MIGURO-596879 format. One record per atom (N, C-alpha, C, O): residue number from 0; residue in three letters; x, y, z. Coordinates in pm, whole numbers, plus 50000, padded with zeros to 5 digits. Layout:
BEGIN
+-----+------+-------+-------+-------+
!  nr ! rest !     X !     Y !     Z !
+-----+------+-------+-------+-------+
! NUM !  ALA !     X !     Y !     Z !
...
+-----+------+-------+-------+-------+
END
This chain:
BEGIN
+-----+------+-------+-------+-------+
!  nr ! rest !     X !     Y !     Z !
+-----+------+-------+-------+-------+
!   0 !  MET ! 58008 ! 65007 ! 62119 !
!   0 !  MET ! 58078 ! 65037 ! 62244 !
!   0 !  MET ! 58057 ! 65182 ! 62285 !
!   0 !  MET ! 58026 ! 65209 ! 62401 !
!   1 !  GLU ! 58075 ! 65277 ! 62192 !
!   1 !  GLU ! 58056 ! 65419 ! 62225 !
!   1 !  GLU ! 57912 ! 65447 ! 62266 !
!   1 !  GLU ! 57886 ! 65531 ! 62351 !
!   2 !  ASP ! 57818 ! 65375 ! 62203 !
!   2 !  ASP ! 57677 ! 65394 ! 62236 !
!   2 !  ASP ! 57652 ! 65354 ! 62381 !
!   2 !  ASP ! 57581 ! 65423 ! 62454 !
!   3 !  LYS ! 57710 ! 65241 ! 62422 !
!   3 !  LYS ! 57693 ! 65197 ! 62561 !
!   3 !  LYS ! 57756 ! 65297 ! 62657 !
!   3 !  LYS ! 57697 ! 65329 ! 62761 !
!   4 !  LEU ! 57874 ! 65347 ! 62623 !
!   4 !  LEU ! 57940 ! 65447 ! 62707 !
!   4 !  LEU ! 57856 ! 65575 ! 62716 !
!   4 !  LEU ! 57846 ! 65636 ! 62822 !
!   5 !  GLY ! 57797 ! 65613 ! 62604 !
!   5 !  GLY ! 57712 ! 65732 ! 62603 !
!   5 !  GLY ! 57592 ! 65714 ! 62694 !
!   5 !  GLY ! 57554 ! 65806 ! 62766 !
!   6 !  LYS ! 57530 ! 65594 ! 62691 !
!   6 !  LYS ! 57415 ! 65568 ! 62778 !
!   6 !  LYS ! 57457 ! 65569 ! 62925 !
!   6 !  LYS ! 57387 ! 65625 ! 63010 !
!   7 !  ILE ! 57570 ! 65507 ! 62953 !
!   7 !  ILE ! 57620 ! 65505 ! 63091 !
!   7 !  ILE ! 57647 ! 65647 ! 63139 !
!   7 !  ILE ! 57612 ! 65684 ! 63251 !
!   8 !  HIS ! 57710 ! 65726 ! 63053 !
!   8 !  HIS ! 57741 ! 65864 ! 63088 !
!   8 !  HIS ! 57614 ! 65943 ! 63118 !
!   8 !  HIS ! 57608 ! 66016 ! 63217 !
!   9 !  SER ! 57512 ! 65928 ! 63033 !
!   9 !  SER ! 57389 ! 66003 ! 63055 !
!   9 !  SER ! 57318 ! 65958 ! 63182 !
!   9 !  SER ! 57260 ! 66040 ! 63253 !
!  10 !  GLU ! 57322 ! 65829 ! 63213 !
!  10 !  GLU ! 57261 ! 65780 ! 63336 !
!  10 !  GLU ! 57336 ! 65832 ! 63459 !
!  10 !  GLU ! 57274 ! 65871 ! 63558 !
!  11 !  LEU ! 57468 ! 65832 ! 63451 !
!  11 !  LEU ! 57547 ! 65886 ! 63562 !
!  11 !  LEU ! 57518 ! 66034 ! 63583 !
!  11 !  LEU ! 57511 ! 66081 ! 63697 !
!  12 !  LYS ! 57502 ! 66107 ! 63474 !
!  12 !  LYS ! 57471 ! 66250 ! 63484 !
!  12 !  LYS ! 57335 ! 66270 ! 63549 !
!  12 !  LYS ! 57318 ! 66359 ! 63632 !
!  13 !  LYS ! 57238 ! 66187 ! 63512 !
!  13 !  LYS ! 57105 ! 66197 ! 63574 !
!  13 !  LYS ! 57113 ! 66171 ! 63723 !
!  13 !  LYS ! 57053 ! 66243 ! 63803 !
!  14 !  LEU ! 57187 ! 66068 ! 63761 !
!  14 !  LEU ! 57203 ! 66035 ! 63903 !
!  14 !  LEU ! 57272 ! 66149 ! 63979 !
!  14 !  LEU ! 57232 ! 66182 ! 64091 !
!  15 !  ALA ! 57374 ! 66206 ! 63919 !
!  15 !  ALA ! 57445 ! 66318 ! 63983 !
!  15 !  ALA ! 57351 ! 66437 ! 64001 !
!  15 !  ALA ! 57352 ! 66501 ! 64105 !
!  16 !  ASP ! 57271 ! 66466 ! 63899 !
!  16 !  ASP ! 57177 ! 66577 ! 63908 !
!  16 !  ASP ! 57074 ! 66552 ! 64018 !
!  16 !  ASP ! 57038 ! 66644 ! 64093 !
!  17 !  GLN ! 57025 ! 66429 ! 64028 !
!  17 !  GLN ! 56927 ! 66394 ! 64132 !
!  17 !  GLN ! 56991 ! 66410 ! 64270 !
!  17 !  GLN ! 56928 ! 66459 ! 64364 !
!  18 !  HIS ! 57115 ! 66367 ! 64281 !
!  18 !  HIS ! 57186 ! 66378 ! 64410 !
!  18 !  HIS ! 57202 ! 66524 ! 64450 !
!  18 !  HIS ! 57181 ! 66560 ! 64566 !
!  19 !  LYS ! 57239 ! 66608 ! 64354 !
!  19 !  LYS ! 57254 ! 66751 ! 64383 !
!  19 !  LYS ! 57121 ! 66811 ! 64428 !
!  19 !  LYS ! 57117 ! 66890 ! 64522 !
!  20 !  MET ! 57013 ! 66774 ! 64359 !
!  20 !  MET ! 56882 ! 66829 ! 64395 !
!  20 !  MET ! 56839 ! 66781 ! 64533 !
!  20 !  MET ! 56781 ! 66858 ! 64610 !
!  21 !  ALA ! 56868 ! 66655 ! 64565 !
!  21 !  ALA ! 56829 ! 66600 ! 64694 !
!  21 !  ALA ! 56907 ! 66665 ! 64807 !
!  21 !  ALA ! 56854 ! 66684 ! 64916 !
!  22 !  ASN ! 57032 ! 66700 ! 64781 !
!  22 !  ASN ! 57117 ! 66757 ! 64885 !
!  22 !  ASN ! 57120 ! 66909 ! 64885 !
!  22 !  ASN ! 57183 ! 66970 ! 64971 !
!  23 !  ALA ! 57053 ! 66972 ! 64789 !
!  23 !  ALA ! 57058 ! 67117 ! 64777 !
!  23 !  ALA ! 57015 ! 67189 ! 64905 !
!  23 !  ALA ! 57082 ! 67284 ! 64945 !
!  24 !  PRO ! 56906 ! 67149 ! 64973 !
!  24 !  PRO ! 56868 ! 67220 ! 65095 !
!  24 !  PRO ! 56976 ! 67212 ! 65203 !
!  24 !  PRO ! 57003 ! 67311 ! 65271 !
!  25 !  ARG ! 57036 ! 67097 ! 65219 !
!  25 !  ARG ! 57140 ! 67081 ! 65321 !
!  25 !  ARG ! 57262 ! 67165 ! 65286 !
!  25 !  ARG ! 57322 ! 67228 ! 65373 !
!  26 !  ILE ! 57299 ! 67165 ! 65158 !
!  26 !  ILE ! 57414 ! 67244 ! 65113 !
!  26 !  ILE ! 57386 ! 67393 ! 65134 !
!  26 !  ILE ! 57473 ! 67467 ! 65180 !
!  27 !  ARG ! 57265 ! 67436 ! 65102 !
!  27 !  ARG ! 57227 ! 67576 ! 65119 !
!  27 !  ARG ! 57231 ! 67614 ! 65267 !
!  27 !  ARG ! 57280 ! 67722 ! 65301 !
!  28 !  ASP ! 57181 ! 67528 ! 65355 !
!  28 !  ASP ! 57185 ! 67555 ! 65498 !
!  28 !  ASP ! 57329 ! 67568 ! 65546 !
!  28 !  ASP ! 57361 ! 67657 ! 65626 !
!  29 !  GLU ! 57416 ! 67480 ! 65498 !
!  29 !  GLU ! 57557 ! 67485 ! 65539 !
!  29 !  GLU ! 57621 ! 67615 ! 65494 !
!  29 !  GLU ! 57696 ! 67677 ! 65569 !
!  30 !  GLN ! 57591 ! 67657 ! 65371 !
!  30 !  GLN ! 57647 ! 67782 ! 65321 !
!  30 !  GLN ! 57597 ! 67900 ! 65403 !
!  30 !  GLN ! 57673 ! 67993 ! 65433 !
!  31 !  GLU ! 57468 ! 67898 ! 65440 !
!  31 !  GLU ! 57412 ! 68006 ! 65520 !
!  31 !  GLU ! 57479 ! 68012 ! 65657 !
!  31 !  GLU ! 57504 ! 68120 ! 65709 !
!  32 !  ARG ! 57507 ! 67896 ! 65716 !
!  32 !  ARG ! 57575 ! 67894 ! 65847 !
!  32 !  ARG ! 57715 ! 67954 ! 65835 !
!  32 !  ARG ! 57759 ! 68028 ! 65924 !
!  33 !  LYS ! 57784 ! 67922 ! 65726 !
!  33 !  LYS ! 57918 ! 67977 ! 65706 !
!  33 !  LYS ! 57913 ! 68128 ! 65690 !
!  33 !  LYS ! 57995 ! 68200 ! 65748 !
!  34 !  VAL ! 57817 ! 68176 ! 65612 !
!  34 !  VAL ! 57803 ! 68320 ! 65591 !
!  34 !  VAL ! 57772 ! 68389 ! 65724 !
!  34 !  VAL ! 57829 ! 68494 ! 65755 !
!  35 !  GLN ! 57681 ! 68330 ! 65802 !
!  35 !  GLN ! 57646 ! 68389 ! 65931 !
!  35 !  GLN ! 57766 ! 68391 ! 66024 !
!  35 !  GLN ! 57788 ! 68489 ! 66095 !
!  36 !  ALA ! 57844 ! 68284 ! 66025 !
!  36 !  ALA ! 57963 ! 68279 ! 66110 !
!  36 !  ALA ! 58063 ! 68388 ! 66069 !
!  36 !  ALA ! 58124 ! 68451 ! 66155 !
!  37 !  LEU ! 58079 ! 68409 ! 65939 !
!  37 !  LEU ! 58169 ! 68515 ! 65893 !
!  37 !  LEU ! 58119 ! 68652 ! 65935 !
!  37 !  LEU ! 58197 ! 68738 ! 65975 !
!  38 !  ARG ! 57987 ! 68673 ! 65925 !
!  38 !  ARG ! 57929 ! 68801 ! 65967 !
!  38 !  ARG ! 57956 ! 68826 ! 66115 !
!  38 !  ARG ! 57995 ! 68936 ! 66155 !
!  39 !  GLU ! 57935 ! 68722 ! 66197 !
!  39 !  GLU ! 57957 ! 68737 ! 66340 !
!  39 !  GLU ! 58103 ! 68767 ! 66370 !
!  39 !  GLU ! 58134 ! 68849 ! 66456 !
!  40 !  LEU ! 58192 ! 68699 ! 66300 !
!  40 !  LEU ! 58335 ! 68722 ! 66320 !
!  40 !  LEU ! 58372 ! 68866 ! 66284 !
!  40 !  LEU ! 58448 ! 68930 ! 66356 !
!  41 !  ARG ! 58319 ! 68915 ! 66173 !
!  41 !  ARG ! 58346 ! 69053 ! 66133 !
!  41 !  ARG ! 58293 ! 69152 ! 66236 !
!  41 !  ARG ! 58358 ! 69252 ! 66268 !
!  42 !  GLU ! 58173 ! 69123 ! 66288 !
!  42 !  GLU ! 58116 ! 69212 ! 66390 !
!  42 !  GLU ! 58203 ! 69214 ! 66514 !
!  42 !  GLU ! 58228 ! 69320 ! 66572 !
!  43 !  GLN ! 58250 ! 69097 ! 66556 !
!  43 !  GLN ! 58337 ! 69090 ! 66674 !
!  43 !  GLN ! 58465 ! 69169 ! 66651 !
!  43 !  GLN ! 58511 ! 69242 ! 66739 !
!  44 !  ARG ! 58522 ! 69154 ! 66533 !
!  44 !  ARG ! 58645 ! 69226 ! 66502 !
!  44 !  ARG ! 58622 ! 69376 ! 66500 !
!  44 !  ARG ! 58702 ! 69454 ! 66552 !
!  45 !  SER ! 58511 ! 69417 ! 66441 !
!  45 !  SER ! 58484 ! 69561 ! 66434 !
!  45 !  SER ! 58457 ! 69617 ! 66573 !
!  45 !  SER ! 58496 ! 69730 ! 66603 !
!  46 !  ARG ! 58392 ! 69539 ! 66660 !
!  46 !  ARG ! 58368 ! 69584 ! 66798 !
!  46 !  ARG ! 58500 ! 69592 ! 66874 !
!  46 !  ARG ! 58523 ! 69688 ! 66949 !
!  47 !  SER ! 58585 ! 69494 ! 66857 !
!  47 !  SER ! 58713 ! 69497 ! 66930 !
!  47 !  SER ! 58802 ! 69608 ! 66877 !
!  47 !  SER ! 58875 ! 69670 ! 66955 !
!  48 !  ASP ! 58796 ! 69635 ! 66749 !
!  48 !  ASP ! 58875 ! 69747 ! 66693 !
!  48 !  ASP ! 58823 ! 69880 ! 66747 !
!  48 !  ASP ! 58902 ! 69970 ! 66777 !
!  49 !  GLY ! 58694 ! 69893 ! 66759 !
!  49 !  GLY ! 58634 ! 70015 ! 66810 !
!  49 !  GLY ! 58660 ! 70036 ! 66957 !
!  49 !  GLY ! 58680 ! 70149 ! 67001 !
!  50 !  SER ! 58661 ! 69928 ! 67035 !
!  50 !  SER ! 58683 ! 69942 ! 67180 !
!  50 !  SER ! 58828 ! 69975 ! 67211 !
!  50 !  SER ! 58856 ! 70038 ! 67312 !
!  51 !  ASP ! 58921 ! 69933 ! 67125 !
!  51 !  ASP ! 59061 ! 69965 ! 67147 !
!  51 !  ASP ! 59087 ! 70115 ! 67132 !
!  51 !  ASP ! 59179 ! 70170 ! 67194 !
!  52 !  ALA ! 59007 ! 70181 ! 67049 !
!  52 !  ALA ! 59027 ! 70323 ! 67024 !
!  52 !  ALA ! 58980 ! 70407 ! 67142 !
!  52 !  ALA ! 59025 ! 70521 ! 67158 !
!  53 !  ASP ! 58893 ! 70354 ! 67225 !
!  53 !  ASP ! 58840 ! 70432 ! 67338 !
!  53 !  ASP ! 58939 ! 70456 ! 67447 !
!  53 !  ASP ! 58907 ! 70520 ! 67547 !
+-----+------+-------+-------+-------+
END
């Protein structure tokens, strides 16, 4: 029984790893979009903070 569970576990791990590798480019693109959005938001805030001082 434990041997069967071990085989199932290893197969599930392989499938999960394949899924991560297949989706890695999309995940990376999404992370880059989030980072870029944060950068733009910071720039907007810094510009608005600077314009208030004028």
